[in-house]
C-alpha positions in Angstrom: -13.5 4.0 -12.7 -14.8 7.5 -11.9 -12.7 9.2 -14.7 -14.2 12.3 -16.3 -12.3 14.8 -18.4 -9.4 13.6 -20.4 -6.9 15.2 -22.8 -4.9 12.8 -24.9 -2.0 13.1 -27.4 -1.6 10.9 -30.5 1.7 11.2 -32.5 1.4 8.3 -35.1 1.4 10.2 -38.4 -0.1 7.3 -40.4 -3.0 6.9 -37.9 -3.6 10.7 -37.9 -3.7 10.8 -41.7 -6.0 7.8 -41.8 -8.3 9.5 -39.4 -8.3 12.8 -41.3 -9.0 11.0 -44.6 -11.7 8.8 -43.3 -15.4 9.4 -44.1 -16.0 9.8 -40.3 -14.7 13.4 -40.6 -16.5 15.9 -42.8 -16.4 19.7 -43.0 -13.2 20.1 -41.1 -13.2 23.4 -39.3 -9.8 25.2 -39.1 -9.0 26.7 -35.8 -8.3 30.0 -37.6 -11.8 30.0 -39.0 -11.3 28.5 -42.5 -13.3 25.5 -43.6 -11.7 22.6 -45.5 -12.9 19.3 -46.9 -11.2 15.9 -46.6 -9.4 16.3 -49.9 -7.6 19.4 -48.8 -6.5 19.1 -45.2 -4.8 22.3 -43.8 -3.3 22.4 -40.3 -4.2 23.2 -37.7 -7.9 22.3 -37.6 -10.5 20.9 -35.2 -13.5 18.7 -35.4 -15.6 16.2 -33.4 -15.2 12.4 -33.4 -17.3 10.2 -31.3 -18.3 13.0 -29.0 -14.7 14.2 -28.4 -13.1 17.4 -29.6 -10.2 16.7 -31.9 -7.4 19.3 -32.6 -5.0 18.2 -35.3 -2.0 20.5 -34.9 0.1 18.8 -37.6 1.1 15.5 -39.2 2.6 14.2 -36.0 0.3 15.7 -33.3 -3.4 15.2 -32.6 -5.1 16.1 -29.3 -8.4 14.7 -28.2 -10.4 16.3 -25.5 -13.6 15.3 -23.7 -15.2 13.6 -20.7 -15.4 9.8 -20.8 -18.3 10.1 -18.4 -20.2 12.7 -20.4 -19.7 11.0 -23.8 -20.7 7.7 -22.3 -23.9 9.1 -20.9 -25.0 11.5 -23.6 -23.6 14.7 -22.1 -24.7 14.0 -18.5 -22.2 13.3 -15.8 -24.1 13.4 -12.5 -24.9 9.6 -12.3 -22.3 7.1 -11.1 -19.6 6.0 -13.6 -18.3 2.5 -12.8 -15.3 0.6 -14.0 -17.7 -1.3 -16.4 -18.9 2.0 -17.8 -15.4 3.4 -18.2 -14.0 0.3 -19.9 -17.0 0.3 -22.2 -16.2 3.9 -23.2 -12.5 3.2 -23.6 -13.2 0.4 -26.0 -15.6 2.7 -27.9 -12.9 5.4 -27.9 -10.4 3.0 -29.6 -13.0 2.0 -32.1 -14.0 5.7 -32.9 -10.4 6.8 -33.5 -9.1 3.6 -35.0 -6.0 4.0 -32.8 -4.8 1.4 -30.3 -5.1 2.7 -26.7 -1.4 1.8 -26.2 -0.6 4.6 -28.7 -2.6 7.3 -26.9 -0.8 9.3 -24.2 -3.0 11.1 -21.7 -1.9 14.6 -20.9 -4.7 15.5 -18.5 -7.1 13.3 -16.5 -9.7 13.8 -13.8 -10.5 11.1 -11.2 -13.3 11.7 -8.7 -16.7 10.8 -7.3 -20.1 12.4 -7.1 -22.0 12.1 -3.8 -25.0 13.6 -2.0 -24.8 15.5 1.3 -27.5 16.8 3.6 -25.7 20.1 4.1 -26.1 23.0 1.7 -23.2 24.1 -0.7 -23.0 27.4 1.2 -22.5 25.5 4.5 -19.9 23.1 3.1 -17.8 25.7 1.1 -17.7 28.1 4.0 -15.9 25.5 6.0 -13.5 23.8 3.6 -9.8 24.7 3.7 -6.7 23.1 2.2 -3.0 23.6 2.8 -2.8 26.6 0.5 -6.3 27.8 -0.2 -8.1 30.2 2.2 -11.8 29.8 1.5 -14.6 30.9 -0.8 -15.0 34.7 -0.3 -18.3 35.0 -2.1 -20.0 32.2 -4.1 -21.8 34.8 -6.1 -18.5 35.9 -7.7 -18.2 32.6 -9.5 -19.6 32.0 -13.0 -22.5 29.6 -13.3 -20.2 26.9 -14.7 -17.7 27.1 -11.8 -19.8 28.3 -8.9 -19.0 26.5 -5.7 -15.7 25.2 -7.0 -12.6 24.8 -4.8 -9.5 24.7 -7.1 -6.2 24.4 -5.3 -2.8 22.8 -5.6 -2.1 20.1 -3.0 1.1 20.4 -1.1 2.5 22.7 -3.8 2.1 20.1 -6.5 1.5 22.1 -9.6 0.9 18.9 -11.6 -2.1 18.0 -9.6 -5.1 20.1 -8.4 -8.1 19.3 -6.3 -11.6 20.3 -7.4 -14.6 20.2 -5.0 -17.8 21.7 -6.3 -21.6 21.5 -6.3 -23.4 20.0 -9.3 -26.6 21.7 -7.9 -25.0 25.1 -8.1 -23.8 24.3 -11.6 -27.4 23.9 -12.6 -27.0 20.4 -14.0 -29.2 18.7 -11.4 -31.9 19.5 -8.8 -30.3 17.1 -6.3 -27.7 18.2 -3.7 -24.8 16.5 -5.5 -21.2 17.4 -4.8 -18.1 16.3 -6.7 -14.6 15.8 -5.3 -11.8 15.0 -7.7 -8.1 15.1 -8.5 -7.2 16.9 -11.7 -3.9 15.6 -13.0 -2.7 18.2 -15.4 0.6 16.8 -16.8 1.6 13.5 -18.4 4.6 13.3 -16.1 2.4 12.9 -12.9 0.1 10.4 -14.7 3.2 8.4 -15.7 4.3 8.4 -12.1 0.9 7.0 -11.2 1.4 4.1 -13.7 -0.4 5.6 -16.7 1.8 6.1 -19.7 -0.9 5.3 -22.3 -4.7 4.8 -22.0 -4.2 1.0 -22.1 -2.6 1.3 -18.6 -6.0 2.2 -17.3 -6.9 -1.5 -17.6 -4.3 -2.3 -14.8 -6.5 -2.6 -11.7 -3.6 -1.8 -9.3 -3.3 1.5 -11.1 -7.0 2.2 -10.6 -6.7 1.5 -6.9 -3.8 3.9 -6.7 -6.0 6.7 -8.1 -8.7 5.8 -5.5 -6.2 5.9 -2.7 -4.8 9.2 -4.0 -8.3 10.7 -4.0 -8.8 9.8 -0.3 -5.3 11.2 0.5 -6.3 14.5 -1.1 -9.4 14.7 1.1 -7.3 13.9 4.2 -5.3 17.0 3.4 -8.4 19.1 3.7 -9.7 20.6 6.9 -13.4 21.2 7.6 -14.2 23.9 10.2 -16.1 22.1 12.9 -18.1 24.0 15.5 -19.7 20.9 17.0 -16.7 20.0 19.2 -17.4 19.5 22.9 -14.1 20.0 24.7 -13.5 18.9 28.3 -12.6 21.8 30.5 -9.5 19.8 31.6 -7.9 20.1 28.2 -5.0 22.5 27.8 -5.9 26.1 27.0 -4.1 25.9 23.7 -6.5 23.2 22.5 -9.5 25.4 23.4 -7.9 28.3 21.6 -7.3 26.0 18.6 -10.9 25.1 18.6 -12.0 28.7 18.6 -9.6 29.4 15.7 -10.9 26.5 13.5 -14.5 27.2 14.2 -14.2 30.9 13.1 -13.0 31.7 9.5 -12.0 35.2 10.6 -9.7 33.9 13.3 -8.2 31.3 11.0 -6.9 34.0 8.6 -3.9 34.9 10.7 -2.8 31.2 10.6 -2.7 31.3 6.8 -0.6 34.5 7.0 2.0 32.6 8.9 2.5 30.3 5.9 1.6 26.8 4.7 3.8 24.9 7.0 2.4 26.6 10.1 -1.1 25.9 8.9 -0.4 22.2 8.3 0.9 21.8 11.9 -2.2 23.5 13.3 -4.5 21.6 11.0 -3.1 18.2 12.1 -3.7 19.1 15.8 -7.2 20.4 15.1 -8.1 17.2 13.1 -7.0 15.2 16.1 -9.4 17.2 18.3 -12.2 16.6 15.8 -11.6 12.9 15.8 -11.9 12.7 19.6 -14.4 15.4 20.5 -16.6 16.3 17.5 -20.3 15.6 17.7 -20.9 15.9 13.9 -17.4 15.2 12.5 -18.2 16.6 9.1 -14.8 15.8 7.7 -15.1 12.1 8.4 -18.7 11.9 7.2 -17.7 13.4 3.8 -14.7 11.0 3.7 -17.1 8.1 4.3 -19.2 9.3 1.3 -16.1 9.3 -0.9 -15.1 5.8 0.4 -18.6 4.4 -0.3 -18.6 5.7 -3.8 -15.1 4.3 -4.4 -16.3 0.9 -3.1 -19.3 1.0 -5.4 -17.5 2.1 -8.6 -14.0 0.7 -8.1 -13.4 -1.9 -5.4 -16.5 -4.0 -6.1 -14.7 -4.8 -9.4 -11.0 -4.8 -8.5 -11.6 -7.1 -5.5 -13.9 -9.5 -7.3 -11.9 -12.5 -8.8 -14.3 -13.0 -11.7 -14.2 -9.3 -12.7 -10.4 -9.3 -12.4 -10.1 -12.2 -14.8 -12.6 -10.7 -17.2 -10.8 -7.4 -17.2 -7.6 -9.1 -17.8 -9.0 -10.9 -20.8 -10.5 -7.7 -22.1 -7.2 -5.9 -21.8 -5.5 -8.7 -23.8 -8.2 -8.4 -26.5 -7.7 -4.6 -26.6 -3.9 -4.9 -26.7 -3.9 -7.5 -29.5 -6.4 -5.7 -31.7 -5.0 -4.3 -34.9 -6.9 -1.2 -35.8 -7.7 -0.8 -39.5 -10.6 0.6 -41.4 -12.7 1.3 -38.2 -13.2 -2.5 -37.7 -11.8 -2.7 -34.1 -13.5 -4.6 -31.3 -17.0 -3.6 -30.4 -18.6 -2.8 -27.0 -20.2 -6.2 -27.1 -16.8 -7.7 -26.3 -17.1 -6.6 -22.7 -18.6 -9.5 -20.6 -22.1 -8.9 -19.5 -21.3 -10.1 -16.0 -19.6 -6.8 -15.3 -23.0 -5.2 -15.1 -23.9 -7.2 -12.0 -20.6 -6.6 -10.1 -21.9 -4.9 -7.0 
């Protein structure tokens, strides 16, 4: 389950108070700059629990923020993050906060994959377009943390954005690693995907829905392809369309006509790519995304033994009564998950 950043909301006043009063939290730092000890809790304040940032806004509202991937792997999120890894971290999350996953409502969630490409970030980002994003004007204008990032709404959906960026340009690896992900920025869209609480992430059908949605987001992208070899017998408008989609400067007027016009042209261009492209960059990147989804998701969701073990784990997590930080431990997860590949 290639989940990364997550922002979650907890509203159980008793659980929040228990967490605040526990010995796991010391030296609470007030958002306004004041420092308080556990005997004198003043809202709002923030702290760290189990690698996650915690903002307690009041008796009935606590927000946790952090990357499941980074926390699980000690602050590093370049390597693969499988369903086994994710479920391990979710169990640890429940243990750290002493709050059942079924009482934690995600407000934001990222789902994506890391993969290697043989082409440079400059080559890739000069050629990637979406329905309502023109292109990178100048990579040097981005900060180090966001360099090479494509951030755009998909089909006008403000609740979901697409991020496509280079881990190499971020400076977190020397390998040519790219990340493509969907960023779900509201609880309402996550709920429509089948995730009302974090416990719903144990539903394998839901995980496959996220995987399918990731591929659907890539399919909405267009990759300028100058490797097409078009037969002279093709209609002139197709040759003109190729010239347009192989030259960013010529493509600008298409954007100026509006999103709908671009979608129509994009669909026709992608058909040409499928039939006449020598390189077919768009499809090669799609295959990289598919391969990673197979490795990290489908190898588990399509394996009968893993399905049964995940079901048993979900039942254990759901029935666990959290009290005094004595919830189930990571060792509960069957070791056979490690070999699901």
